[in-house]
Backbone as XML, in Angstrom:
<?xml version="1.0"?>
<chain id="A" units="angstrom">
  <residue number="1" name="MET">
    <atom name="N" x="-16.721" y="16.773" z="-31.362"/>
    <atom name="CA" x="-17.223" y="16.159" z="-30.179"/>
    <atom name="C" x="-16.476" y="14.569" z="-29.571"/>
  </residue>
  <residue number="2" name="LYS">
    <atom name="N" x="-16.113" y="13.985" z="-30.972"/>
    <atom name="CA" x="-15.107" y="13.052" z="-30.709"/>
    <atom name="C" x="-14.298" y="13.694" z="-29.476"/>
  </residue>
  <residue number="3" name="LYS">
    <atom name="N" x="-13.492" y="14.425" z="-29.962"/>
    <atom name="CA" x="-12.306" y="14.865" z="-29.363"/>
    <atom name="C" x="-12.473" y="15.262" z="-27.918"/>
  </residue>
  <residue number="4" name="ILE">
    <atom name="N" x="-14.110" y="15.456" z="-27.788"/>
    <atom name="CA" x="-14.283" y="16.154" z="-26.231"/>
    <atom name="C" x="-14.066" y="14.971" z="-25.477"/>
  </residue>
  <residue number="5" name="VAL">
    <atom name="N" x="-14.859" y="14.255" z="-25.925"/>
    <atom name="CA" x="-15.320" y="12.500" z="-25.414"/>
    <atom name="C" x="-14.086" y="12.070" z="-24.683"/>
  </residue>
  <residue number="6" name="LEU">
    <atom name="N" x="-12.990" y="12.092" z="-26.050"/>
    <atom name="CA" x="-11.585" y="11.507" z="-25.523"/>
    <atom name="C" x="-10.386" y="12.242" z="-24.525"/>
  </residue>
  <residue number="7" name="LYS">
    <atom name="N" x="-11.064" y="13.384" z="-24.135"/>
    <atom name="CA" x="-10.072" y="14.354" z="-23.176"/>
    <atom name="C" x="-11.247" y="14.062" z="-22.084"/>
  </residue>
  <residue number="8" name="VAL">
    <atom name="N" x="-12.170" y="13.940" z="-22.255"/>
    <atom name="CA" x="-12.941" y="13.541" z="-20.661"/>
    <atom name="C" x="-12.723" y="11.875" z="-20.157"/>
  </residue>
  <residue number="9" name="LEU">
    <atom name="N" x="-12.561" y="11.283" z="-21.340"/>
    <atom name="CA" x="-12.523" y="10.248" z="-21.040"/>
    <atom name="C" x="-10.888" y="10.120" z="-20.372"/>
  </residue>
  <residue number="10" name="PHE">
    <atom name="N" x="-9.869" y="11.127" z="-21.089"/>
    <atom name="CA" x="-8.778" y="10.668" z="-20.367"/>
    <atom name="C" x="-7.813" y="11.490" z="-18.929"/>
  </residue>
  <residue number="11" name="VAL">
    <atom name="N" x="-9.244" y="12.263" z="-18.488"/>
    <atom name="CA" x="-8.851" y="13.230" z="-17.780"/>
    <atom name="C" x="-9.556" y="12.027" z="-16.628"/>
  </residue>
  <residue number="12" name="PHE">
    <atom name="N" x="-10.671" y="11.551" z="-16.773"/>
    <atom name="CA" x="-11.582" y="10.337" z="-15.860"/>
    <atom name="C" x="-10.298" y="9.010" z="-15.472"/>
  </residue>
  <residue number="13" name="ILE">
    <atom name="N" x="-9.594" y="9.042" z="-16.587"/>
    <atom name="CA" x="-8.680" y="7.640" z="-16.346"/>
    <atom name="C" x="-7.708" y="8.023" z="-15.341"/>
  </residue>
  <residue number="14" name="LEU">
    <atom name="N" x="-6.671" y="9.293" z="-15.963"/>
    <atom name="CA" x="-5.942" y="10.208" z="-15.139"/>
    <atom name="C" x="-6.228" y="10.120" z="-13.756"/>
  </residue>
  <residue number="15" name="PHE">
    <atom name="N" x="-7.612" y="10.551" z="-13.111"/>
    <atom name="CA" x="-7.840" y="11.152" z="-11.999"/>
    <atom name="C" x="-8.040" y="9.540" z="-10.998"/>
  </residue>
  <residue number="16" name="SER">
    <atom name="N" x="-8.637" y="8.669" z="-12.256"/>
    <atom name="CA" x="-8.414" y="7.142" z="-11.080"/>
    <atom name="C" x="-7.621" y="6.395" z="-10.709"/>
  </residue>
  <residue number="17" name="GLN">
    <atom name="N" x="-6.668" y="6.805" z="-11.514"/>
    <atom name="CA" x="-5.604" y="5.951" z="-10.990"/>
    <atom name="C" x="-4.583" y="6.563" z="-10.341"/>
  </residue>
  <residue number="18" name="SER">
    <atom name="N" x="-4.502" y="8.275" z="-10.217"/>
    <atom name="CA" x="-3.867" y="8.941" z="-8.931"/>
    <atom name="C" x="-4.988" y="8.706" z="-7.751"/>
  </residue>
  <residue number="19" name="SER">
    <atom name="N" x="-6.471" y="8.499" z="-7.790"/>
    <atom name="CA" x="-6.588" y="8.352" z="-6.160"/>
    <atom name="C" x="-6.703" y="6.745" z="-5.763"/>
  </residue>
  <residue number="20" name="ALA">
    <atom name="N" x="-6.243" y="6.160" z="-6.656"/>
    <atom name="CA" x="-6.157" y="4.665" z="-6.440"/>
    <atom name="C" x="-4.767" y="4.548" z="-6.029"/>
  </residue>
  <residue number="21" name="TYR">
    <atom name="N" x="-3.534" y="5.276" z="-6.546"/>
    <atom name="CA" x="-2.255" y="5.311" z="-6.031"/>
    <atom name="C" x="-2.100" y="6.091" z="-4.834"/>
  </residue>
  <residue number="22" name="SER">
    <atom name="N" x="-3.255" y="7.516" z="-4.134"/>
    <atom name="CA" x="-3.194" y="7.693" z="-2.658"/>
    <atom name="C" x="-3.934" y="7.015" z="-1.640"/>
  </residue>
  <residue number="23" name="SER">
    <atom name="N" x="-5.031" y="6.021" z="-2.478"/>
    <atom name="CA" x="-5.352" y="5.493" z="-1.168"/>
    <atom name="C" x="-4.174" y="4.335" z="-0.814"/>
  </residue>
  <residue number="24" name="GLU">
    <atom name="N" x="-3.391" y="3.987" z="-1.888"/>
    <atom name="CA" x="-2.494" y="2.929" z="-1.515"/>
    <atom name="C" x="-0.691" y="3.242" z="-0.914"/>
  </residue>
  <residue number="25" name="THR">
    <atom name="N" x="-1.038" y="4.355" z="-0.343"/>
    <atom name="CA" x="0.270" y="4.835" z="-0.106"/>
    <atom name="C" x="-0.237" y="6.175" z="1.296"/>
  </residue>
  <residue number="26" name="LEU">
    <atom name="N" x="1.045" y="5.889" z="1.929"/>
    <atom name="CA" x="0.805" y="7.397" z="3.210"/>
    <atom name="C" x="1.412" y="8.371" z="3.143"/>
  </residue>
  <residue number="27" name="GLU">
    <atom name="N" x="1.432" y="9.689" z="2.664"/>
    <atom name="CA" x="1.958" y="10.546" z="3.187"/>
    <atom name="C" x="2.923" y="10.968" z="4.563"/>
  </residue>
  <residue number="28" name="VAL">
    <atom name="N" x="3.864" y="10.863" z="4.240"/>
    <atom name="CA" x="4.593" y="11.528" z="5.669"/>
    <atom name="C" x="5.591" y="12.078" z="5.093"/>
  </residue>
  <residue number="29" name="PHE">
    <atom name="N" x="6.106" y="12.846" z="6.578"/>
    <atom name="CA" x="7.426" y="13.632" z="6.447"/>
    <atom name="C" x="8.510" y="13.053" z="7.629"/>
  </residue>
  <residue number="30" name="ILE">
    <atom name="N" x="9.984" y="13.229" z="7.232"/>
    <atom name="CA" x="10.911" y="13.197" z="7.647"/>
    <atom name="C" x="11.345" y="14.863" z="7.926"/>
  </residue>
  <residue number="31" name="VAL">
    <atom name="N" x="11.639" y="15.189" z="9.340"/>
    <atom name="CA" x="11.974" y="16.559" z="10.061"/>
    <atom name="C" x="13.000" y="16.300" z="10.743"/>
  </residue>
  <residue number="32" name="ASN">
    <atom name="N" x="13.952" y="17.135" z="9.709"/>
    <atom name="CA" x="15.051" y="17.194" z="10.420"/>
    <atom name="C" x="15.000" y="18.410" z="11.567"/>
  </residue>
  <residue number="33" name="LEU">
    <atom name="N" x="15.904" y="18.061" z="12.785"/>
    <atom name="CA" x="15.483" y="19.329" z="13.717"/>
    <atom name="C" x="16.668" y="20.150" z="14.033"/>
  </residue>
  <residue number="34" name="SER">
    <atom name="N" x="17.740" y="19.526" z="13.108"/>
    <atom name="CA" x="19.485" y="19.642" z="13.448"/>
    <atom name="C" x="19.696" y="21.236" z="13.161"/>
  </residue>
  <residue number="35" name="GLU">
    <atom name="N" x="20.192" y="22.027" z="13.495"/>
    <atom name="CA" x="20.784" y="23.480" z="12.382"/>
    <atom name="C" x="21.624" y="22.530" z="11.321"/>
  </residue>
  <residue number="36" name="MET">
    <atom name="N" x="21.856" y="21.588" z="11.163"/>
    <atom name="CA" x="22.994" y="21.532" z="10.098"/>
    <atom name="C" x="22.311" y="20.174" z="9.068"/>
  </residue>
  <residue number="37" name="ASN">
    <atom name="N" x="22.380" y="20.484" z="7.447"/>
    <atom name="CA" x="22.485" y="19.644" z="7.347"/>
    <atom name="C" x="22.360" y="18.483" z="7.645"/>
  </residue>
  <residue number="38" name="SER">
    <atom name="N" x="21.658" y="16.997" z="6.685"/>
    <atom name="CA" x="21.826" y="15.716" z="7.146"/>
    <atom name="C" x="21.690" y="14.712" z="6.494"/>
  </residue>
  <residue number="39" name="GLN">
    <atom name="N" x="23.272" y="13.716" z="5.804"/>
    <atom name="CA" x="23.077" y="12.673" z="5.331"/>
    <atom name="C" x="22.034" y="11.900" z="5.355"/>
  </residue>
  <residue number="40" name="VAL">
    <atom name="N" x="21.107" y="11.602" z="5.171"/>
    <atom name="CA" x="20.205" y="10.387" z="5.052"/>
    <atom name="C" x="19.429" y="9.655" z="4.033"/>
  </residue>
  <residue number="41" name="LYS">
    <atom name="N" x="19.449" y="8.337" z="4.409"/>
    <atom name="CA" x="19.120" y="7.920" z="3.630"/>
    <atom name="C" x="17.544" y="7.016" z="4.256"/>
  </residue>
  <residue number="42" name="VAL">
    <atom name="N" x="16.247" y="7.002" z="3.408"/>
    <atom name="CA" x="14.784" y="6.622" z="4.080"/>
    <atom name="C" x="14.678" y="5.838" z="3.101"/>
  </residue>
  <residue number="43" name="THR">
    <atom name="N" x="14.356" y="4.090" z="3.923"/>
    <atom name="CA" x="14.091" y="3.046" z="3.621"/>
    <atom name="C" x="12.612" y="2.716" z="3.616"/>
  </residue>
  <residue number="44" name="ASP">
    <atom name="N" x="11.629" y="2.394" z="2.827"/>
    <atom name="CA" x="10.212" y="2.130" z="2.867"/>
    <atom name="C" x="10.379" y="0.550" z="3.424"/>
  </residue>
  <residue number="45" name="LEU">
    <atom name="N" x="9.877" y="0.064" z="4.600"/>
    <atom name="CA" x="10.320" y="-1.427" z="5.087"/>
    <atom name="C" x="9.035" y="-2.072" z="4.542"/>
  </residue>
  <residue number="46" name="ILE">
    <atom name="N" x="7.728" y="-1.043" z="3.870"/>
    <atom name="CA" x="6.607" y="-2.508" z="3.346"/>
    <atom name="C" x="7.098" y="-2.563" z="2.192"/>
  </residue>
  <residue number="47" name="CYS">
    <atom name="N" x="7.463" y="-1.834" z="1.182"/>
    <atom name="CA" x="7.964" y="-2.162" z="-0.483"/>
    <atom name="C" x="9.452" y="-2.334" z="-0.104"/>
  </residue>
  <residue number="48" name="ASN">
    <atom name="N" x="10.390" y="-2.512" z="0.748"/>
    <atom name="CA" x="11.785" y="-2.537" z="0.375"/>
    <atom name="C" x="12.403" y="-1.948" z="-0.792"/>
  </residue>
  <residue number="49" name="LYS">
    <atom name="N" x="12.296" y="-0.326" z="-0.291"/>
    <atom name="CA" x="12.394" y="0.547" z="-1.329"/>
    <atom name="C" x="12.975" y="1.803" z="-0.983"/>
  </residue>
  <residue number="50" name="VAL">
    <atom name="N" x="13.998" y="2.261" z="-1.419"/>
    <atom name="CA" x="15.053" y="3.562" z="-0.749"/>
    <atom name="C" x="14.236" y="4.882" z="-1.556"/>
  </residue>
  <residue number="51" name="LEU">
    <atom name="N" x="13.620" y="5.526" z="-0.702"/>
    <atom name="CA" x="13.319" y="6.819" z="-0.895"/>
    <atom name="C" x="13.706" y="8.030" z="-1.319"/>
  </residue>
  <residue number="52" name="HIS">
    <atom name="N" x="14.973" y="7.797" z="-0.620"/>
    <atom name="CA" x="15.233" y="8.952" z="-0.475"/>
    <atom name="C" x="16.965" y="8.661" z="0.376"/>
  </residue>
  <residue number="53" name="ASP">
    <atom name="N" x="18.302" y="8.592" z="-0.985"/>
    <atom name="CA" x="19.166" y="9.133" z="-0.320"/>
    <atom name="C" x="20.477" y="9.947" z="-0.474"/>
  </residue>
  <residue number="54" name="ASP">
    <atom name="N" x="20.071" y="11.294" z="-0.085"/>
    <atom name="CA" x="20.962" y="12.635" z="0.148"/>
    <atom name="C" x="20.929" y="13.044" z="0.894"/>
  </residue>
  <residue number="55" name="LEU">
    <atom name="N" x="21.748" y="14.549" z="1.067"/>
    <atom name="CA" x="20.724" y="16.036" z="2.325"/>
    <atom name="C" x="19.612" y="15.749" z="2.619"/>
  </residue>
  <residue number="56" name="ILE">
    <atom name="N" x="19.328" y="16.039" z="3.596"/>
    <atom name="CA" x="18.175" y="16.928" z="3.968"/>
    <atom name="C" x="18.432" y="17.835" z="5.145"/>
  </residue>
  <residue number="57" name="ASP">
    <atom name="N" x="17.690" y="19.266" z="4.465"/>
    <atom name="CA" x="18.217" y="20.362" z="4.422"/>
    <atom name="C" x="17.713" y="20.524" z="6.298"/>
  </residue>
  <residue number="58" name="ALA">
    <atom name="N" x="18.939" y="21.804" z="7.332"/>
    <atom name="CA" x="18.642" y="21.609" z="8.318"/>
    <atom name="C" x="17.146" y="22.212" z="8.432"/>
  </residue>
  <residue number="59" name="LYS">
    <atom name="N" x="16.415" y="22.012" z="10.054"/>
    <atom name="CA" x="15.312" y="22.201" z="10.305"/>
    <atom name="C" x="14.119" y="22.489" z="8.895"/>
  </residue>
  <residue number="60" name="SER">
    <atom name="N" x="14.606" y="21.313" z="8.511"/>
    <atom name="CA" x="13.148" y="21.361" z="7.370"/>
    <atom name="C" x="12.393" y="20.049" z="7.114"/>
  </residue>
  <residue number="61" name="ASN">
    <atom name="N" x="11.166" y="19.831" z="6.600"/>
    <atom name="CA" x="10.555" y="18.527" z="6.211"/>
    <atom name="C" x="10.603" y="18.440" z="5.015"/>
  </residue>
  <residue number="62" name="LEU">
    <atom name="N" x="11.023" y="16.705" z="4.711"/>
    <atom name="CA" x="10.654" y="16.113" z="3.600"/>
    <atom name="C" x="9.841" y="15.060" z="3.255"/>
  </residue>
  <residue number="63" name="PRO">
    <atom name="N" x="8.896" y="15.547" z="2.351"/>
    <atom name="CA" x="7.707" y="14.438" z="2.247"/>
    <atom name="C" x="7.996" y="13.302" z="1.473"/>
  </residue>
  <residue number="64" name="ILE">
    <atom name="N" x="7.083" y="12.422" z="1.758"/>
    <atom name="CA" x="7.824" y="11.065" z="0.956"/>
    <atom name="C" x="6.454" y="10.224" z="1.114"/>
  </residue>
  <residue number="65" name="ASN">
    <atom name="N" x="6.208" y="9.282" z="0.653"/>
    <atom name="CA" x="4.905" y="8.797" z="-0.034"/>
    <atom name="C" x="5.358" y="6.764" z="0.581"/>
  </residue>
  <residue number="66" name="LEU">
    <atom name="N" x="4.838" y="6.517" z="1.553"/>
    <atom name="CA" x="5.176" y="4.770" z="2.118"/>
    <atom name="C" x="3.996" y="4.347" z="1.451"/>
  </residue>
  <residue number="67" name="CYS">
    <atom name="N" x="4.541" y="2.940" z="1.286"/>
    <atom name="CA" x="3.280" y="2.122" z="1.041"/>
    <atom name="C" x="2.509" y="1.237" z="2.433"/>
  </residue>
  <residue number="68" name="LYS">
    <atom name="N" x="1.618" y="0.749" z="2.437"/>
    <atom name="CA" x="0.733" y="0.637" z="3.469"/>
    <atom name="C" x="0.736" y="-0.916" z="3.471"/>
  </residue>
  <residue number="69" name="GLY">
    <atom name="N" x="0.910" y="-1.359" z="4.450"/>
    <atom name="CA" x="0.940" y="-2.649" z="5.249"/>
    <atom name="C" x="-0.573" y="-3.386" z="4.695"/>
  </residue>
  <residue number="70" name="GLU">
    <atom name="N" x="-0.331" y="-4.626" z="5.299"/>
    <atom name="CA" x="-1.911" y="-5.200" z="5.502"/>
    <atom name="C" x="-3.061" y="-4.244" z="6.772"/>
  </residue>
  <residue number="71" name="ASP">
    <atom name="N" x="-2.113" y="-3.714" z="7.296"/>
    <atom name="CA" x="-2.605" y="-3.400" z="8.091"/>
    <atom name="C" x="-3.290" y="-1.982" z="7.817"/>
  </residue>
  <residue number="72" name="GLY">
    <atom name="N" x="-2.707" y="-1.006" z="6.705"/>
    <atom name="CA" x="-2.951" y="0.017" z="6.739"/>
    <atom name="C" x="-1.761" y="1.113" z="7.236"/>
  </residue>
  <residue number="73" name="LEU">
    <atom name="N" x="-1.170" y="0.660" z="7.802"/>
    <atom name="CA" x="0.012" y="1.622" z="8.546"/>
    <atom name="C" x="1.081" y="1.303" z="7.532"/>
  </residue>
  <residue number="74" name="GLY">
    <atom name="N" x="2.324" y="2.353" z="7.839"/>
    <atom name="CA" x="3.405" y="1.894" z="7.013"/>
    <atom name="C" x="5.037" y="1.957" z="7.871"/>
  </residue>
  <residue number="75" name="GLN">
    <atom name="N" x="5.951" y="1.280" z="7.372"/>
    <atom name="CA" x="7.223" y="1.516" z="7.876"/>
    <atom name="C" x="8.296" y="1.979" z="7.873"/>
  </residue>
  <residue number="76" name="VAL">
    <atom name="N" x="8.550" y="2.691" z="8.293"/>
    <atom name="CA" x="10.360" y="3.380" z="7.271"/>
    <atom name="C" x="11.589" y="3.014" z="7.955"/>
  </residue>
  <residue number="77" name="GLU">
    <atom name="N" x="12.296" y="2.874" z="7.457"/>
    <atom name="CA" x="14.365" y="3.438" z="8.125"/>
    <atom name="C" x="14.960" y="4.691" z="7.954"/>
  </residue>
  <residue number="78" name="LEU">
    <atom name="N" x="15.377" y="5.509" z="8.328"/>
    <atom name="CA" x="16.298" y="6.077" z="8.461"/>
    <atom name="C" x="17.325" y="6.067" z="9.076"/>
  </residue>
  <residue number="79" name="PHE">
    <atom name="N" x="18.153" y="5.691" z="8.242"/>
    <atom name="CA" x="20.054" y="5.977" z="8.186"/>
    <atom name="C" x="20.509" y="7.294" z="8.236"/>
  </residue>
  <residue number="80" name="ILE">
    <atom name="N" x="20.797" y="7.563" z="9.325"/>
    <atom name="CA" x="21.876" y="8.735" z="9.232"/>
    <atom name="C" x="23.502" y="8.798" z="9.557"/>
  </residue>
  <residue number="81" name="LYS">
    <atom name="N" x="23.876" y="9.097" z="8.219"/>
    <atom name="CA" x="25.701" y="9.275" z="7.805"/>
    <atom name="C" x="25.689" y="10.431" z="9.151"/>
  </residue>
  <residue number="82" name="ILE">
    <atom name="N" x="26.977" y="10.350" z="9.965"/>
    <atom name="CA" x="27.314" y="11.005" z="10.662"/>
    <atom name="C" x="28.763" y="11.118" z="10.510"/>
  </residue>
  <residue number="83" name="GLY">
    <atom name="N" x="29.475" y="11.240" z="9.783"/>
    <atom name="CA" x="30.943" y="11.212" z="9.634"/>
    <atom name="C" x="30.894" y="9.859" z="9.513"/>
  </residue>
  <residue number="84" name="CYS">
    <atom name="N" x="32.426" y="9.069" z="9.522"/>
    <atom name="CA" x="32.589" y="7.941" z="8.758"/>
    <atom name="C" x="32.357" y="6.685" z="9.432"/>
  </residue>
  <residue number="85" name="THR">
    <atom name="N" x="32.073" y="6.987" z="11.109"/>
    <atom name="CA" x="32.085" y="5.799" z="11.980"/>
    <atom name="C" x="30.568" y="6.261" z="12.546"/>
  </residue>
  <residue number="86" name="LYS">
    <atom name="N" x="30.450" y="7.038" z="12.775"/>
    <atom name="CA" x="29.180" y="7.427" z="13.866"/>
    <atom name="C" x="28.050" y="7.414" z="13.421"/>
  </residue>
  <residue number="87" name="ASN">
    <atom name="N" x="27.075" y="6.216" z="12.548"/>
    <atom name="CA" x="26.137" y="6.475" z="11.896"/>
    <atom name="C" x="25.075" y="5.948" z="13.011"/>
  </residue>
  <residue number="88" name="LYS">
    <atom name="N" x="23.654" y="6.250" z="12.660"/>
    <atom name="CA" x="22.371" y="5.837" z="13.045"/>
    <atom name="C" x="21.470" y="5.590" z="12.728"/>
  </residue>
  <residue number="89" name="THR">
    <atom name="N" x="20.824" y="4.718" z="12.929"/>
    <atom name="CA" x="19.146" y="4.094" z="12.218"/>
    <atom name="C" x="18.393" y="4.408" z="13.273"/>
  </residue>
  <residue number="90" name="ILE">
    <atom name="N" x="16.938" y="4.815" z="12.516"/>
    <atom name="CA" x="16.421" y="4.737" z="13.407"/>
    <atom name="C" x="14.933" y="3.738" z="12.317"/>
  </residue>
  <residue number="91" name="VAL">
    <atom name="N" x="14.346" y="3.222" z="13.432"/>
    <atom name="CA" x="12.822" y="2.128" z="12.660"/>
    <atom name="C" x="11.693" y="2.812" z="13.745"/>
  </residue>
  <residue number="92" name="LYS">
    <atom name="N" x="10.669" y="3.181" z="12.398"/>
    <atom name="CA" x="9.149" y="3.516" z="12.651"/>
    <atom name="C" x="8.427" y="2.834" z="12.065"/>
  </residue>
  <residue number="93" name="LYS">
    <atom name="N" x="7.658" y="2.305" z="12.822"/>
    <atom name="CA" x="6.489" y="0.901" z="12.801"/>
    <atom name="C" x="5.643" y="1.483" z="13.348"/>
  </residue>
  <residue number="94" name="ASN">
    <atom name="N" x="4.590" y="1.462" z="12.665"/>
    <atom name="CA" x="3.044" y="1.882" z="12.541"/>
    <atom name="C" x="2.787" y="3.426" z="12.280"/>
  </residue>
  <residue number="95" name="VAL">
    <atom name="N" x="3.432" y="3.768" z="11.051"/>
    <atom name="CA" x="3.127" y="5.118" z="10.726"/>
    <atom name="C" x="2.283" y="5.192" z="9.813"/>
  </residue>
  <residue number="96" name="THR">
    <atom name="N" x="1.502" y="6.734" z="10.439"/>
    <atom name="CA" x="-0.293" y="6.971" z="10.098"/>
    <atom name="C" x="0.415" y="8.055" z="8.619"/>
  </residue>
  <residue number="97" name="ASP">
    <atom name="N" x="-1.087" y="7.975" z="8.382"/>
    <atom name="CA" x="-0.687" y="9.454" z="7.419"/>
    <atom name="C" x="-0.719" y="10.685" z="7.882"/>
  </residue>
  <residue number="98" name="GLY">
    <atom name="N" x="-0.167" y="11.308" z="7.096"/>
    <atom name="CA" x="0.604" y="12.948" z="7.353"/>
    <atom name="C" x="1.427" y="12.697" z="8.854"/>
  </residue>
  <residue number="99" name="LYS">
    <atom name="N" x="1.791" y="11.551" z="9.400"/>
    <atom name="CA" x="2.574" y="11.730" z="10.461"/>
    <atom name="C" x="4.163" y="12.525" z="10.307"/>
  </residue>
  <residue number="100" name="LYS">
    <atom name="N" x="4.587" y="13.185" z="11.409"/>
    <atom name="CA" x="5.833" y="13.931" z="10.894"/>
    <atom name="C" x="6.460" y="12.809" z="11.972"/>
  </residue>
  <residue number="101" name="ILE">
    <atom name="N" x="8.526" y="12.843" z="11.389"/>
    <atom name="CA" x="9.076" y="11.719" z="11.751"/>
    <atom name="C" x="10.298" y="12.540" z="11.874"/>
  </residue>
  <residue number="102" name="PRO">
    <atom name="N" x="10.618" y="13.181" z="13.468"/>
    <atom name="CA" x="11.592" y="14.154" z="13.403"/>
    <atom name="C" x="13.072" y="13.445" z="13.859"/>
  </residue>
  <residue number="103" name="PHE">
    <atom name="N" x="13.636" y="13.918" z="13.371"/>
    <atom name="CA" x="15.259" y="13.025" z="13.771"/>
    <atom name="C" x="16.074" y="14.332" z="14.671"/>
  </residue>
  <residue number="104" name="LEU">
    <atom name="N" x="17.672" y="13.845" z="15.073"/>
    <atom name="CA" x="18.408" y="14.996" z="15.603"/>
    <atom name="C" x="19.666" y="13.595" z="15.422"/>
  </residue>
  <residue number="105" name="PRO">
    <atom name="N" x="20.318" y="13.901" z="14.794"/>
    <atom name="CA" x="21.631" y="13.363" z="14.205"/>
    <atom name="C" x="22.112" y="12.970" z="15.557"/>
  </residue>
  <residue number="106" name="THR">
    <atom name="N" x="22.417" y="13.853" z="16.509"/>
    <atom name="CA" x="23.339" y="13.515" z="17.384"/>
    <atom name="C" x="22.809" y="12.786" z="18.809"/>
  </residue>
  <residue number="107" name="LYS">
    <atom name="N" x="21.835" y="12.819" z="18.510"/>
    <atom name="CA" x="20.699" y="12.259" z="20.158"/>
    <atom name="C" x="19.899" y="11.298" z="19.395"/>
  </residue>
</chain>
């Protein structure tokens, strides 16, 4: 009986922590519209944290979790590496939950 109570308590604590985490973050998708893989650094501007610094496959979505600001919205910066000198920075403000943020490295 004691083991069952401890298991139920553990599951309850685990569930409450995950729901608190999800209420403090926004799930958004970075969308590579290019026909080529792209080297992208994704930075959460609210938490000032690098979330991804690697390739994103061509025609794919990268799910990320952004911190919410005081207004409940997120901010993200994409630094797209194009060769040695032609890089591109995109800043998106007022990002809402479920938002898709598309990019094309050449435009």
